[in-house]
C-alpha positions as CSV (number, residue, x, y, z in Angstrom):
1,M,-1.4,0.6,-7.4
2,N,2.0,-0.9,-7.6
3,P,2.5,-5.0,-6.0
4,I,6.3,-3.5,-5.2
5,L,5.3,-1.5,-2.5
6,V,4.0,-4.5,-0.8
7,I,7.5,-4.7,1.2
8,A,7.2,-0.8,1.4
9,L,3.8,-1.4,3.6
10,S,5.4,-4.1,5.6
11,A,8.6,-2.8,6.4
12,V,7.6,-0.1,8.4
13,F,3.6,-1.3,8.8
14,V,5.0,-5.2,10.7
15,A,8.6,-5.0,11.9
16,L,8.6,-8.4,11.4
17,A,10.6,-10.7,13.6
18,V,9.7,-14.8,13.5
19,A,8.6,-17.5,10.8
20,T,9.7,-17.9,7.1
21,P,12.1,-15.3,5.8
22,V,11.0,-13.0,3.5
23,E,14.0,-11.5,0.8
24,L,13.4,-8.1,-0.7
25,S,14.3,-7.8,-4.4
26,E,16.5,-5.1,-5.0
27,E,13.9,-2.9,-6.5
28,Q,12.0,-3.3,-3.1
29,K,14.5,-2.3,-0.9
30,T,14.9,0.7,-3.4
31,L,11.6,1.5,-2.6
32,T,11.5,0.9,1.0
33,K,15.1,3.5,1.1
34,Q,13.7,5.6,-1.0
35,Y,10.4,6.7,0.8
36,G,12.5,6.5,4.2
37,E,15.0,8.8,3.1
38,E,12.1,11.1,1.1
39,C,10.2,11.3,4.8
40,Y,13.5,11.7,6.5
41,K,14.1,14.7,4.6
42,E,10.5,16.2,4.3
43,I,9.8,15.6,8.4
44,N,13.2,16.9,9.1
45,L,14.0,14.5,11.5
46,T,16.9,14.7,13.9
47,E,19.8,11.8,13.7
48,E,18.4,10.4,16.7
49,E,15.0,10.4,15.6
50,K,16.4,8.7,12.4
51,A,18.1,6.1,14.6
52,R,14.9,5.9,16.5
53,V,12.8,4.7,13.2
54,K,15.9,2.7,11.9
55,A,15.3,0.6,15.0
56,K,11.8,0.6,14.9
57,D,11.7,1.7,18.6
58,F,8.5,4.0,18.7
59,K,8.0,4.0,22.6
60,N,7.1,7.2,23.3
61,P,7.4,8.6,19.7
62,T,8.5,12.4,18.8
63,E,6.2,14.2,16.8
64,N,8.5,13.9,14.0
65,M,8.3,10.0,14.1
66,K,4.8,9.9,14.3
67,C,5.0,12.3,11.0
68,F,7.7,10.0,9.0
69,S,4.8,7.2,10.0
70,N,2.3,8.9,8.6
71,C,5.0,10.4,5.4
72,F,5.9,6.5,4.5
73,F,2.4,5.3,4.9
74,E,1.2,7.9,2.4
75,K,4.3,7.5,-0.1
76,A,3.1,3.3,0.2
77,G,-0.8,4.0,-0.4
78,T,-2.2,2.4,2.6
79,L,-2.9,5.8,4.1
80,K,-4.7,8.7,2.6
81,D,-5.5,11.6,4.6
82,G,-5.3,10.0,8.1
83,V,-7.8,7.2,6.2
84,I,-6.3,3.1,6.5
85,Q,-6.8,2.1,2.6
86,E,-8.1,-1.3,3.2
87,D,-8.0,-2.4,-0.1
88,A,-4.4,-1.5,-0.6
89,V,-3.7,-3.3,2.5
90,L,-5.3,-6.1,2.0
91,K,-3.3,-6.5,-1.2
92,K,0.1,-5.4,-0.1
93,L,0.0,-7.4,3.6
94,G,-1.9,-10.1,2.1
95,A,0.8,-10.9,0.2
96,L,2.9,-11.4,3.1
97,I,1.4,-12.8,6.2
98,G,-1.7,-14.1,4.1
99,E,-5.3,-13.0,3.6
100,E,-7.2,-14.0,6.7
101,K,-4.6,-12.6,8.8
102,T,-5.1,-9.2,7.1
103,R,-8.3,-9.3,7.4
104,E,-8.4,-10.1,11.5
105,A,-5.9,-7.0,11.6
106,L,-8.2,-4.7,9.3
107,A,-10.9,-5.8,11.5
108,K,-8.9,-4.9,14.8
109,C,-7.2,-1.8,13.5
110,G,-9.5,-0.3,10.4
111,S,-11.1,2.3,12.5
112,V,-8.2,3.4,14.8
113,K,-7.9,7.0,14.8
114,G,-5.7,9.4,16.8
115,E,-5.3,13.1,17.4
116,N,-3.9,13.8,14.2
117,N,-3.1,12.0,10.8
118,C,0.5,11.7,12.2
119,D,-0.9,10.2,15.8
120,T,-2.9,8.1,13.7
121,A,-0.4,6.7,11.4
122,T,1.5,5.8,14.5
123,K,-1.6,4.2,16.5
124,L,-2.0,2.0,13.2
125,Y,1.7,1.0,13.2
126,E,1.3,-0.2,16.7
127,C,-1.8,-2.0,15.9
128,F,-0.9,-4.1,13.0
129,E,2.4,-4.6,15.1
130,P,1.1,-7.9,16.8
131,F,0.1,-9.9,13.6
132,K,3.5,-9.9,12.8
133,H,4.7,-13.6,11.3
134,V,7.2,-13.4,8.7
135,E,10.6,-11.8,9.0
136,V,11.7,-9.4,6.5
137,K,15.0,-9.0,5.2
138,A,15.9,-6.0,3.9
């Protein structure tokens, strides 16, 4: 698994807001943007949905927005067929928020399931959200 995807995971999984800023490398920014653009097209998001995703506004998400989350997480390697890839999450998210905090998040969120893969991805995003501790500048 490519360690650069650490930031790709964090950009969506953790809409991070406080504590120590983490500066993304140009390559990490490029990958995050690339995954987002690919998923926008694959899912065929409307302009309104794109704006909401970019604003990390997942309150009452549309099915397209939920499927965007699934697409992004799958491209990042942290979700596969609706199943969280714990080793990938531990490696990638652990580098940002620490191994202990990531293990806590996995213990709480690892078994989260939705009605389908897209719903599962969104529920995982919501579950991991409280574990944020750093700011990612993209």
